[in-house]
C-alpha positions as CSV (number, residue, x, y, z in Angstrom):
1,M,216.2,166.2,-38.6
2,D,215.6,169.3,-36.5
3,S,217.9,172.1,-37.6
4,N,218.4,173.0,-34.0
5,A,219.5,169.5,-33.0
6,P,223.0,169.1,-31.7
7,K,225.6,167.4,-34.0
8,I,226.4,164.7,-31.4
9,S,224.4,162.9,-28.7
10,V,226.6,161.4,-26.0
11,I,224.7,158.5,-24.3
12,V,225.7,157.8,-20.7
13,P,223.9,154.9,-19.0
14,T,224.5,154.8,-15.2
15,Y,223.6,152.6,-12.3
16,N,224.4,153.5,-8.7
17,R,227.7,155.3,-9.5
18,A,227.0,158.8,-8.3
19,A,230.6,159.2,-7.1
20,M,232.0,158.4,-10.6
21,L,229.4,160.1,-12.7
22,S,230.5,163.7,-12.2
23,G,234.0,162.9,-13.6
24,C,232.3,161.5,-16.8
25,I,230.1,164.6,-17.2
26,D,233.0,167.0,-16.6
27,A,235.1,165.3,-19.2
28,V,232.3,165.6,-21.8
29,L,231.7,169.2,-21.0
30,S,235.4,169.9,-21.4
31,Q,235.4,168.9,-25.1
32,T,237.0,171.3,-27.6
33,M,234.0,170.5,-29.8
34,Q,230.9,171.8,-28.0
35,D,228.0,171.0,-30.4
36,F,226.6,168.1,-28.3
37,E,223.9,167.0,-25.9
38,I,224.5,164.6,-23.0
39,I,221.7,162.0,-22.5
40,I,222.1,160.5,-19.0
41,V,219.9,157.5,-18.3
42,S,219.7,156.2,-14.7
43,D,219.0,152.5,-14.9
44,G,217.2,152.2,-11.6
45,S,219.8,153.9,-9.5
46,A,219.0,154.2,-5.8
47,D,221.9,156.5,-4.8
48,A,222.4,160.2,-5.4
49,T,222.7,160.0,-9.2
50,K,219.7,162.3,-9.8
51,E,221.1,164.9,-7.4
52,V,224.5,164.8,-9.1
53,V,223.0,165.4,-12.6
54,L,220.6,168.1,-11.4
55,G,223.6,169.9,-9.9
56,Y,224.7,170.9,-13.4
57,N,223.2,174.0,-14.8
58,D,223.6,173.1,-18.5
59,P,220.6,172.8,-20.9
60,R,222.6,170.3,-23.0
61,I,222.3,167.7,-20.2
62,L,219.1,165.7,-20.4
63,F,218.3,163.2,-17.6
64,F,216.0,160.2,-17.8
65,E,215.1,157.5,-15.2
66,K,213.9,154.0,-15.8
67,E,213.5,150.7,-13.9
68,N,216.7,148.6,-13.8
69,G,217.0,146.6,-17.0
70,G,220.7,146.5,-17.8
71,Q,223.1,148.7,-19.7
72,A,221.7,147.8,-23.2
73,S,218.2,149.0,-22.3
74,A,219.6,152.2,-20.8
75,R,221.6,152.9,-23.9
76,N,218.6,152.2,-26.1
77,L,216.4,154.6,-24.1
78,G,219.1,157.2,-24.4
79,I,219.4,156.8,-28.1
80,R,215.6,157.0,-28.6
81,K,215.6,160.3,-26.6
82,S,218.5,161.8,-28.4
83,S,218.5,163.9,-31.5
84,G,222.1,164.3,-32.7
85,K,223.4,163.4,-36.2
86,Y,226.1,161.3,-34.6
87,I,225.9,159.0,-31.6
88,S,228.7,158.7,-29.0
89,L,228.8,156.2,-26.1
90,C,230.4,156.8,-22.7
91,D,229.9,154.7,-19.6
92,D,229.6,156.5,-16.3
93,D,233.1,155.4,-15.1
94,D,235.0,156.3,-18.2
95,R,236.5,159.6,-19.4
96,F,236.8,161.4,-22.8
97,Y,240.0,163.5,-23.4
98,P,239.3,167.0,-24.6
99,H,239.9,166.3,-28.3
100,H,237.8,163.1,-28.4
101,L,234.6,164.3,-30.1
102,S,236.4,166.7,-32.5
103,T,238.7,163.9,-33.7
104,L,236.0,161.4,-34.4
105,T,233.6,164.0,-35.8
106,K,236.1,165.2,-38.4
107,L,236.6,161.7,-39.8
108,L,232.8,161.1,-40.2
109,D,232.4,164.6,-41.7
110,D,235.2,164.0,-44.2
111,N,234.2,160.4,-45.1
112,S,230.6,159.9,-46.0
113,G,231.1,156.2,-46.7
114,V,232.1,155.4,-43.1
115,G,229.3,154.5,-40.8
116,M,231.3,154.2,-37.5
117,V,234.7,155.5,-36.4
118,Y,236.6,154.4,-33.3
119,S,239.8,155.5,-31.6
120,D,242.0,154.0,-28.9
121,A,241.5,154.1,-25.1
122,I,244.1,153.9,-22.4
123,W,243.2,151.4,-19.7
124,V,243.7,152.9,-16.2
125,Y,243.7,150.6,-13.2
126,D,242.2,152.5,-10.2
127,N,243.9,150.3,-7.6
128,G,247.4,150.8,-9.1
129,S,247.9,147.1,-9.7
130,R,249.1,147.7,-13.2
131,K,250.5,150.6,-15.3
132,P,248.2,152.3,-17.7
133,E,248.1,150.6,-21.1
134,V,246.6,150.8,-24.5
135,K,245.2,147.3,-24.6
136,F,243.6,147.4,-28.1
137,S,244.8,149.5,-31.1
138,E,243.5,147.4,-34.0
139,D,242.7,148.7,-37.5
140,F,239.3,147.4,-38.5
141,D,239.2,143.8,-39.7
142,K,235.7,142.4,-40.1
143,K,236.9,138.8,-40.0
144,A,238.8,139.4,-36.7
145,L,235.8,141.0,-35.2
146,E,233.9,137.7,-35.6
147,N,236.4,136.3,-33.1
148,F,236.5,138.9,-30.4
149,N,235.8,142.6,-29.7
150,Y,238.8,144.9,-30.0
151,I,236.7,148.1,-30.1
152,T,236.4,149.9,-26.8
153,T,232.8,151.2,-26.5
154,Q,233.5,154.7,-25.3
155,T,235.8,155.3,-28.3
156,V,233.1,155.0,-31.0
157,L,231.1,157.5,-32.9
158,F,228.5,156.3,-35.4
159,R,225.9,157.9,-37.7
160,R,222.3,157.9,-36.5
161,S,221.3,157.1,-40.0
162,C,223.0,153.7,-39.6
163,L,220.2,152.7,-37.2
164,K,217.8,152.5,-40.1
165,N,219.3,149.2,-41.1
166,T,220.5,148.0,-37.7
167,D,218.5,147.3,-34.6
168,L,219.6,148.9,-31.3
169,F,221.5,147.1,-28.6
170,N,220.4,143.6,-27.8
171,E,218.6,143.5,-24.5
172,D,218.7,139.7,-24.2
173,P,219.5,138.8,-20.5
174,H,222.3,136.5,-21.8
175,L,224.3,139.6,-22.8
176,R,223.3,141.9,-19.9
177,N,226.1,144.3,-19.1
178,G,228.7,142.3,-20.9
179,L,229.0,141.6,-24.6
180,E,226.1,143.6,-26.0
181,D,228.5,146.1,-27.4
182,W,230.4,143.5,-29.4
183,E,227.1,142.0,-30.7
184,F,226.0,145.5,-31.8
185,F,229.2,146.3,-33.6
186,L,229.0,143.0,-35.5
187,R,225.5,143.7,-36.7
188,L,226.4,147.3,-37.6
189,S,229.5,146.2,-39.5
190,D,227.4,143.9,-41.6
191,N,226.0,146.9,-43.4
192,Y,228.5,149.8,-42.8
193,A,232.2,150.6,-43.1
194,F,234.2,151.2,-39.9
195,S,237.4,153.3,-39.6
196,H,240.0,153.3,-36.9
197,I,241.9,156.4,-35.7
198,K,245.2,155.2,-34.1
199,K,245.1,157.8,-31.4
200,V,244.3,157.7,-27.7
201,S,241.3,159.9,-27.0
202,A,239.7,158.3,-23.9
203,E,240.3,156.5,-20.7
204,Y,238.8,153.1,-19.8
205,V,238.8,152.8,-16.0
206,V,239.3,149.3,-14.6
207,H,237.9,148.7,-11.2
208,E,236.1,146.0,-9.1
209,E,232.7,146.8,-10.5
210,N,233.6,146.1,-14.1
211,S,231.6,143.2,-15.5
212,F,234.7,141.2,-16.5
213,H,236.1,141.5,-12.9
214,P,236.4,138.0,-11.4
215,G,234.1,139.0,-8.5
216,S,231.4,140.4,-10.8
217,G,229.5,137.1,-11.2
218,Y,229.1,137.8,-14.9
219,D,229.0,134.6,-17.0
220,Y,231.2,135.4,-20.0
221,S,231.2,131.8,-21.2
222,R,227.4,131.9,-21.6
223,A,227.5,135.3,-23.2
224,F,230.2,134.3,-25.7
225,L,228.3,131.2,-26.6
226,H,225.1,133.3,-27.2
227,V,226.8,135.8,-29.5
228,R,228.8,133.2,-31.4
229,T,225.9,130.8,-32.0
230,Q,223.7,133.7,-33.2
231,R,226.4,134.9,-35.5
232,F,227.1,131.4,-36.9
233,E,223.4,131.1,-37.7
234,Y,223.5,134.4,-39.5
235,L,226.7,133.6,-41.4
236,T,225.4,130.1,-42.5
237,A,222.0,131.5,-43.5
238,E,223.6,134.4,-45.4
239,F,226.6,132.7,-47.1
240,G,226.3,128.9,-46.6
241,P,229.6,127.2,-47.1
242,F,231.1,130.5,-48.3
243,L,231.0,131.8,-44.7
244,F,234.7,130.9,-44.8
245,D,235.2,133.9,-47.0
246,H,233.9,136.1,-44.2
247,V,235.9,134.7,-41.2
248,D,239.5,134.1,-40.5
249,H,241.2,130.7,-39.9
250,M,240.8,130.8,-36.1
251,Y,237.0,131.2,-36.3
252,P,236.2,127.5,-36.1
253,Y,238.3,127.0,-33.1
254,N,236.8,129.9,-31.2
255,L,233.3,128.7,-32.0
256,V,233.9,125.2,-30.9
257,Q,235.8,126.2,-27.8
258,C,233.0,128.4,-26.5
259,Y,230.8,125.3,-26.5
260,L,233.4,123.5,-24.5
261,D,233.8,126.4,-22.1
262,S,230.1,126.3,-21.5
263,G,230.1,122.6,-20.7
264,K,228.2,121.7,-23.9
265,I,230.4,118.8,-24.9
266,K,227.9,117.0,-27.2
267,E,227.1,120.2,-29.0
268,S,230.8,121.1,-29.4
269,R,231.3,117.9,-31.4
270,E,228.2,118.5,-33.5
271,I,229.3,122.0,-34.4
272,A,232.8,120.9,-35.2
273,D,231.3,118.2,-37.5
274,K,229.0,120.8,-39.2
275,L,232.0,123.2,-39.7
276,H,233.9,120.3,-41.3
277,R,231.0,119.4,-43.7
278,L,230.6,123.1,-44.7
279,Y,234.4,123.4,-45.3
280,M,234.4,120.3,-47.5
281,K,231.7,121.9,-49.7
282,Y,233.6,125.2,-49.7
283,S,236.9,123.6,-50.6
284,K,235.5,122.1,-53.8
285,N,235.4,125.6,-55.3
286,N,238.1,127.2,-53.2
287,N,241.5,126.0,-52.1
288,Q,242.7,129.2,-50.5
289,A,242.1,128.4,-46.9
290,P,244.0,125.1,-46.0
291,I,245.0,126.5,-42.6
292,T,241.3,126.7,-41.8
293,E,241.0,123.0,-42.5
294,L,243.7,122.2,-40.0
295,V,242.0,124.4,-37.3
296,I,238.7,122.6,-37.9
297,L,240.5,119.2,-37.6
298,F,242.0,120.4,-34.3
299,S,238.6,121.5,-33.1
300,L,237.2,118.1,-34.1
301,G,240.0,116.5,-32.0
302,I,239.5,118.5,-28.8
303,S,235.7,118.2,-29.0
304,H,235.9,114.4,-29.5
305,F,238.3,114.0,-26.7
306,A,236.0,116.0,-24.4
307,A,233.2,113.7,-25.4
308,G,235.2,110.6,-24.4
309,Y,236.3,109.6,-27.9
310,E,240.0,109.6,-27.3
311,T,241.0,107.3,-30.2
312,E,239.1,109.5,-32.7
313,A,240.7,112.6,-31.2
314,G,244.1,111.2,-31.9
315,N,243.1,110.3,-35.4
316,F,242.1,113.9,-36.1
317,F,245.4,115.2,-34.8
318,R,247.4,112.7,-36.9
319,I,245.4,113.7,-40.0
320,I,246.7,117.3,-39.3
321,V,250.3,116.1,-39.1
322,D,250.0,114.2,-42.4
323,H,248.3,117.1,-44.2
324,P,250.5,118.7,-46.9
325,S,249.8,122.2,-45.5
326,Y,251.0,121.3,-42.0
327,T,254.7,121.2,-43.1
328,L,254.4,124.8,-44.2
329,I,253.2,126.1,-40.8
330,K,254.5,123.4,-38.5
331,E,256.3,125.7,-36.1
332,Q,253.3,128.0,-35.7
333,F,250.8,125.2,-35.4
334,D,252.8,123.3,-32.9
335,G,253.2,126.5,-30.9
336,F,249.5,127.0,-30.9
337,A,248.8,123.4,-29.9
338,N,251.3,123.5,-27.1
339,Q,250.0,126.8,-25.8
340,Y,246.5,125.1,-25.7
341,A,247.9,122.1,-23.9
342,N,249.5,124.4,-21.2
343,R,246.1,126.1,-20.6
344,I,244.0,123.0,-20.0
345,P,243.9,120.8,-16.8
346,N,243.3,117.5,-18.5
347,M,246.5,115.5,-18.4
348,G,245.3,113.0,-20.9
349,L,244.7,115.6,-23.6
350,K,248.0,117.4,-22.6
351,T,249.9,114.2,-23.3
352,L,248.1,113.5,-26.5
353,L,248.8,117.0,-27.8
354,G,252.4,116.8,-26.7
355,N,252.9,113.5,-28.6
356,C,251.3,114.8,-31.8
357,F,252.7,118.3,-31.9
358,I,256.3,118.9,-30.8
359,A,257.2,122.5,-31.1
């Protein structure tokens, strides 16, 4: 590595947000730790983005333009153009607090076995609809990460060296501007340790242009299905039936439900069946995850009901109630089943769940 290279490369993808971009740049420039470069990548912007960036007279700010290809492609170009030992990510609408880079850098400097560190972000709602909140503050749990992403992207710092064994962000259109960060973190965590600093060091700004906003048009159901099916293929190829050592008890439900959410009813039943077969092989050598079996049976029930096999669905639910492990977690399981029933519109399934699981 070039001895003159900065310690940190801050990657900022941007698209038609000239009015927000200066706040992001100012926040990075205000860091207490100043050994960094800022790589700004305009992803086909047609507004005054270039003029905003060129208005800064700082040699640490590097600017690149490309045709519109999505946030992942912009981040990837920024990473390729960067030279820092550590990589930091910040979207154009988010903000670092002054101690952000110094806090994260110290942990990586002091812990050579950690590949990525992340802190907490406070979510700020620009329309004032809600009070600011720290939505996620979770210590790293690889099994939980297979279910959902609790790491806010602009709170991370990872070693460039980790990219030797991990591809860059996935530019698949299914993930565009949505879950590509979660998919990247999953792959990175397959090979490297993560560490969490329970400290707010950044702001995540919530506004109408966020991809998860109801009016954005982003298809999260399709994106979740894409990530989870790819991960399931990886886990089964890597571990076979012992994938259950690498996921928590809610994993089967989340996998099956994403098929249902995407309208893939036949496939949801097939994947539930496959999970059950894998678990039966797993349980021959390991009896430490009986709750997982109950969750798989529940997933078999809801997927069979969706496919029109109502009698079979009821049979799966009754197997749960008769299972010896059910009595140990009856209150919690009934609560989960009833919460599920309250969320779904199908009155037939609501009734069946209510008859089988009485909280």
